[in-house]
C-alpha positions as CSV (number, residue, x, y, z in Angstrom):
1,M,11.1,30.1,-2.8
2,S,9.5,26.7,-1.9
3,N,7.1,24.6,-4.1
4,L,3.9,25.5,-4.0
5,V,1.1,22.5,-3.4
6,S,-2.3,21.7,-4.6
7,I,-4.4,19.6,-2.8
8,L,-7.1,18.7,-5.3
9,I,-10.2,17.3,-3.5
10,P,-13.2,15.2,-6.0
11,A,-16.1,15.1,-4.1
12,Y,-19.6,13.6,-4.6
13,N,-22.3,12.8,-2.4
14,A,-19.7,13.4,0.7
15,E,-21.6,14.8,3.3
16,K,-20.6,12.3,6.3
17,W,-17.0,13.0,5.4
18,I,-15.8,16.1,3.8
19,K,-15.3,18.6,6.9
20,Y,-12.5,16.6,8.0
21,T,-11.0,15.5,4.4
22,I,-10.9,19.7,4.5
23,E,-10.0,19.9,7.3
24,S,-7.0,17.4,7.2
25,A,-5.5,19.3,4.0
26,L,-6.0,22.5,6.0
27,S,-3.9,21.2,8.9
28,Q,-0.8,20.4,6.8
29,T,1.9,22.0,8.1
30,W,3.9,22.7,5.0
31,G,2.6,26.6,4.5
32,R,2.0,27.1,0.4
33,K,-0.8,25.3,-0.1
34,E,-4.3,26.0,-2.2
35,I,-6.6,23.8,-1.5
36,I,-9.6,22.9,-4.9
37,I,-12.7,21.0,-3.9
38,V,-14.5,20.1,-7.1
39,D,-18.2,18.5,-6.4
40,D,-19.1,16.3,-8.8
41,G,-23.0,17.2,-9.4
42,S,-23.7,15.6,-5.6
43,S,-27.3,15.2,-4.6
44,D,-26.7,16.0,-0.4
45,K,-24.8,18.9,1.1
46,T,-21.2,18.0,-0.3
47,L,-20.8,21.4,-1.7
48,Q,-22.9,23.3,1.0
49,I,-20.3,22.1,3.2
50,A,-17.3,22.7,1.2
51,K,-18.6,25.9,1.1
52,K,-18.0,27.1,4.4
53,Y,-14.7,26.8,4.1
54,E,-13.8,28.7,0.5
55,S,-11.3,31.6,1.0
56,K,-8.3,32.6,-0.7
57,S,-6.9,29.5,-0.7
58,V,-9.6,27.1,-0.8
59,K,-11.7,27.1,-4.1
60,V,-14.2,25.6,-4.2
61,V,-16.5,24.9,-8.1
62,T,-18.6,22.4,-9.1
63,Q,-19.9,20.4,-12.1
64,E,-23.0,17.9,-13.4
65,N,-22.4,14.3,-12.3
66,G,-19.3,13.2,-14.6
67,G,-17.3,10.6,-12.2
68,A,-14.4,10.5,-10.0
69,S,-11.9,11.5,-13.0
70,A,-13.5,14.2,-14.8
71,A,-13.7,15.9,-11.2
72,R,-10.0,15.6,-10.5
73,N,-9.0,16.6,-14.1
74,R,-11.7,19.2,-13.4
75,A,-9.9,20.6,-10.1
76,L,-5.9,20.3,-12.0
77,K,-7.3,22.2,-15.2
78,Y,-7.5,24.7,-11.7
79,A,-4.0,24.1,-10.3
80,Q,-1.6,26.4,-10.1
81,G,0.6,23.8,-7.7
82,D,4.5,22.5,-8.6
83,Y,3.6,19.6,-6.5
84,I,0.0,17.8,-6.6
85,Q,-1.9,16.1,-3.8
86,W,-4.4,13.8,-4.7
87,L,-6.7,13.2,-2.0
88,D,-10.5,11.8,-2.3
89,A,-13.5,13.7,0.0
90,D,-13.3,10.9,2.6
91,D,-9.6,10.0,2.9
92,L,-7.4,11.6,5.6
93,L,-3.3,13.4,5.7
94,H,-1.4,13.2,8.7
95,P,-0.6,17.1,9.6
96,E,3.1,16.7,8.2
97,K,2.4,14.2,5.5
98,I,3.1,16.8,2.8
99,A,6.1,18.5,4.4
100,L,8.2,15.0,4.7
101,Q,7.9,14.4,1.4
102,L,8.9,17.4,0.3
103,D,12.1,17.5,2.6
104,E,13.4,15.1,-0.1
105,S,12.3,16.6,-3.1
106,D,13.4,18.3,-5.9
107,D,11.8,21.6,-7.8
108,G,8.3,20.5,-8.8
109,Q,8.8,22.0,-12.4
110,S,11.5,19.7,-12.7
111,S,11.8,16.7,-11.2
112,R,10.5,13.4,-12.1
113,T,10.5,11.4,-9.3
114,L,7.6,10.3,-7.6
115,L,6.9,10.4,-3.9
116,T,5.2,8.0,-1.8
117,C,4.6,7.3,1.9
118,S,2.9,4.8,4.6
119,W,-1.0,4.7,4.4
120,G,-2.7,2.8,7.0
121,K,-7.0,2.2,6.7
122,F,-9.8,2.6,8.6
123,Y,-13.6,2.7,9.0
124,F,-14.3,5.7,11.2
125,R,-12.0,6.3,13.5
126,Q,-8.3,7.5,11.9
127,Q,-6.3,6.7,15.1
128,K,-7.4,2.8,15.0
129,A,-6.2,2.8,11.4
130,K,-3.6,-0.5,10.1
131,I,-1.1,-0.1,8.8
132,N,-0.2,-3.1,7.0
133,P,3.2,-2.3,4.8
134,D,3.9,-4.3,1.5
135,S,5.9,-4.5,-1.3
136,L,5.6,-1.3,-2.2
137,W,6.9,0.4,0.9
138,Q,10.2,1.3,-0.9
139,D,12.0,3.0,-3.1
140,A,12.1,1.9,-6.5
141,A,13.0,1.8,-10.0
142,P,10.1,2.4,-12.6
143,V,9.7,-1.2,-14.0
144,D,10.2,-2.6,-10.9
145,W,7.4,-0.5,-9.0
146,I,4.9,-1.6,-11.3
147,M,6.4,-5.2,-11.8
148,R,5.5,-5.5,-7.8
149,K,2.2,-4.0,-7.7
150,F,1.6,-6.6,-11.0
151,M,3.1,-9.6,-9.2
152,D,2.1,-9.1,-5.8
153,N,-1.4,-7.5,-6.0
154,V,-1.3,-4.8,-3.7
155,W,-1.9,-0.8,-4.3
156,M,-1.5,2.6,-3.0
157,N,-4.2,4.9,-2.8
158,P,-4.2,8.3,-4.3
159,A,-3.5,10.1,-1.2
160,V,-0.4,8.8,-0.6
161,W,1.3,9.8,-4.0
162,L,2.9,13.7,-4.0
163,V,2.9,14.1,-7.9
164,S,5.4,16.7,-9.7
165,R,4.4,19.7,-11.9
166,R,6.3,17.8,-14.5
167,L,5.6,14.0,-14.1
168,T,1.6,15.4,-14.2
169,E,1.9,17.0,-17.3
170,M,4.1,14.1,-18.7
171,A,0.8,11.6,-17.2
172,G,-1.9,13.7,-18.9
173,P,-5.1,13.5,-17.9
174,W,-7.0,10.5,-15.9
175,D,-8.3,8.7,-18.4
176,E,-12.8,9.6,-18.1
177,R,-13.8,6.5,-19.5
178,L,-12.4,4.6,-16.4
179,S,-14.2,6.2,-13.7
180,I,-17.0,3.4,-14.2
181,S,-15.3,0.5,-13.0
182,G,-13.1,1.9,-10.0
183,V,-9.3,1.6,-10.8
184,D,-9.2,4.8,-13.1
185,D,-6.3,5.3,-10.2
186,G,-4.6,2.3,-10.3
187,E,-3.9,2.5,-14.2
188,Y,-3.2,6.7,-13.5
189,I,-0.3,6.0,-11.0
190,C,1.3,3.3,-13.7
191,R,0.8,6.1,-16.6
192,V,2.6,8.5,-13.6
193,V,5.5,5.7,-12.4
194,A,5.9,4.9,-16.4
195,A,6.7,8.7,-17.1
196,S,9.4,9.2,-13.4
197,E,12.9,8.5,-12.9
198,R,12.3,6.7,-10.0
199,V,9.8,6.4,-6.6
200,K,11.4,7.7,-3.4
201,F,9.2,6.2,-0.7
202,V,8.9,8.2,2.6
203,P,8.4,6.5,5.0
204,N,7.8,9.0,8.4
205,A,4.7,10.4,6.4
206,R,1.6,9.1,6.2
207,S,-2.2,8.9,4.8
208,Y,-5.2,7.2,5.9
209,Y,-7.5,5.4,3.4
210,R,-11.2,5.2,4.7
211,Q,-12.8,1.6,3.9
212,S,-16.5,3.4,4.5
213,G,-18.4,0.6,4.9
214,F,-21.0,-1.3,2.7
215,S,-20.9,0.7,-0.8
216,Q,-18.1,-1.0,-0.8
217,L,-18.6,-4.6,0.3
218,S,-21.4,-4.6,-1.7
219,R,-19.8,-3.2,-4.9
220,T,-21.3,-5.2,-8.5
221,Y,-19.9,-5.1,-11.5
222,T,-22.4,-4.3,-15.3
223,N,-20.9,-5.2,-18.4
224,K,-20.0,-2.0,-19.3
225,S,-18.1,-1.6,-15.7
226,R,-16.6,-4.8,-17.4
227,E,-15.3,-3.1,-20.5
228,S,-13.8,-0.5,-18.1
229,L,-12.3,-2.8,-15.9
230,L,-11.0,-4.5,-19.0
231,L,-9.3,-1.4,-20.9
232,A,-7.6,-0.2,-17.4
233,I,-6.0,-3.4,-17.1
234,N,-4.7,-3.7,-20.8
235,L,-3.8,-0.1,-20.2
236,S,-2.3,-0.5,-17.3
237,I,-0.5,-3.3,-19.0
238,G,0.5,-1.2,-21.7
239,H,2.4,1.0,-19.5
240,L,5.0,-1.8,-18.2
241,R,5.8,-3.3,-21.1
242,S,6.5,0.6,-22.4
243,L,9.3,0.4,-20.0
244,E,10.1,-2.8,-21.2
245,E,9.6,-5.5,-23.2
246,S,11.1,-8.8,-21.5
247,E,9.7,-12.3,-20.1
248,R,9.6,-11.0,-16.9
249,T,7.4,-7.7,-17.8
250,R,4.8,-10.4,-20.2
251,S,5.1,-13.1,-16.9
252,A,4.4,-10.3,-14.2
253,S,1.3,-8.6,-16.8
254,L,-0.2,-12.2,-17.1
255,I,0.3,-12.4,-13.2
256,Y,-1.8,-9.5,-12.7
257,L,-4.4,-10.5,-15.5
258,Q,-5.1,-13.6,-13.8
259,S,-5.8,-11.8,-10.4
260,Y,-8.8,-10.0,-12.2
261,L,-10.4,-13.1,-14.2
262,S,-12.4,-14.1,-11.7
263,Y,-14.6,-10.6,-12.6
264,F,-15.0,-12.1,-15.5
265,Y,-14.7,-15.6,-15.4
266,F,-18.4,-16.5,-13.7
267,I,-20.3,-14.4,-15.9
268,T,-21.9,-16.6,-18.8
269,D,-23.3,-13.1,-20.8
270,E,-19.2,-12.1,-20.7
271,V,-17.9,-14.7,-23.7
272,E,-16.3,-11.8,-25.8
273,L,-15.1,-10.7,-23.1
274,L,-13.4,-13.5,-22.0
275,D,-12.2,-14.0,-25.5
276,K,-10.7,-10.2,-25.3
277,I,-8.5,-11.4,-22.1
278,R,-7.8,-15.0,-23.7
279,V,-6.2,-12.7,-26.8
280,L,-4.3,-10.6,-24.1
281,A,-2.5,-13.9,-22.1
282,H,-1.5,-15.7,-25.2
283,E,-0.2,-12.5,-26.6
284,L,1.7,-12.2,-23.4
285,G,3.3,-15.9,-23.9
286,G,0.7,-17.9,-22.0
287,E,-2.6,-19.3,-20.5
288,L,-5.0,-18.4,-17.4
289,M,-6.0,-20.6,-15.1
290,P,-9.7,-21.0,-14.3
291,P,-10.2,-18.9,-11.5
292,K,-11.2,-21.5,-7.9
293,L,-13.7,-21.0,-5.4
294,N,-13.1,-21.4,-2.2
295,M,-15.0,-23.7,0.3
296,K,-18.0,-21.5,0.9
297,E,-18.0,-20.6,-2.8
298,G,-18.0,-24.1,-4.3
299,L,-20.6,-25.2,-1.9
300,M,-23.2,-22.2,-2.3
301,C,-23.0,-22.1,-5.6
302,K,-23.3,-26.0,-6.2
303,L,-26.7,-25.4,-4.0
304,F,-27.9,-22.6,-5.2
305,G,-26.1,-22.0,-8.7
306,M,-23.5,-19.8,-10.0
307,K,-24.8,-16.6,-10.1
308,K,-26.9,-16.6,-7.0
309,G,-24.8,-18.5,-4.9
310,R,-21.9,-16.0,-5.6
311,Q,-24.9,-13.3,-4.2
312,L,-25.8,-14.8,-1.3
313,M,-21.3,-14.8,-0.2
314,R,-21.5,-11.1,-0.9
315,T,-23.9,-10.4,1.2
316,L,-22.7,-12.5,3.6
317,R,-19.0,-11.3,3.2
318,K,-21.3,-7.9,4.2
319,L,-22.9,-9.0,7.2
320,R,-19.5,-10.3,8.1
321,F,-18.0,-6.9,8.1
322,G,-20.8,-4.9,8.7
323,I,-20.1,-5.0,12.7
324,P,-17.3,-3.8,13.1
325,I,-18.0,-0.9,10.6
326,K,-21.3,-0.2,12.5
327,W,-19.0,-0.6,16.3
328,D,-16.6,1.9,14.9
329,E,-19.0,4.3,13.4
330,W,-21.2,3.9,17.1
331,L,-17.5,4.4,19.1
332,F,-16.6,7.3,16.1
333,I,-20.2,9.4,17.3
334,I,-19.4,9.4,20.7
335,S,-16.3,11.2,20.8
336,K,-17.8,12.9,17.2
337,P,-21.3,14.2,18.1
338,E,-21.9,16.5,14.7
339,Y,-21.4,13.8,12.6
340,N,-24.7,12.4,13.8
341,Q,-26.0,15.6,13.3
342,K,-24.9,15.9,9.7
343,K,-26.2,12.3,8.9
344,S,-29.7,13.7,10.0
């Protein structure tokens, strides 16, 4: 009997996208599938739209807002599949994504192979997705996969993965403390990879990650979210070191820690967190270099002060990326007039 795949969709205020995400799940050519949608206390029409798709194979549940990780864990409790397909409520799957990955799979109840695939970034029009291969787009041993992620500052969004039931159970639930920082997926996949025997990259399979606009461009971190971010970094480093405690894994971990230093370094009231980062760096056998501002950031900070200058740079980036995003949205509306009706 072929493997059953559970497609799990956490959703929060996703009324603009949820229709297309659900339909991309329904369009999977792999026959044995179930779809579980968890509405995480949305205040818009997300639940109402999702309910329209409810059927024998599509389950819709709702809960009070608890964050993405809590919604994923709730969906997992209902999942019966031999494989788990994670799918955020604004992302999409190519129709053959799951089928092509399962062509390379073993039995989901016993397999410890993590399946990944190619993916593209898009704003509104999926057909215009940008495909940019990186060092994770290949088969790898678990320790090498995490090291590449750390050293090359690359990642794979959750829609890429197809996780066997055995690996899912070995890795455990999503860490609900990390949703606030927005990096819960990075810690989770490091944990899954650490539990795996190997990572198998399936190049012909594909998913699509939506860069959905201003909310992503203008994300700011609070003290609480920075604490969550540091916890996620620390846990991810621990997953790598659990596989191999060596000079090369400590060096990769130090590079990874350095890549996040700017999130803490320029905040004057975060001395305690900076001290924790320095202690971790010392434990890894090195020291971190102060992050460098680029020429524009340096000029802004010199003219307006560090906090105001960095705020202005975020505003400028938002404006620079906002024009192509709005243009792509306008072209999408022409082809999908029902999208504009949902917004009104």
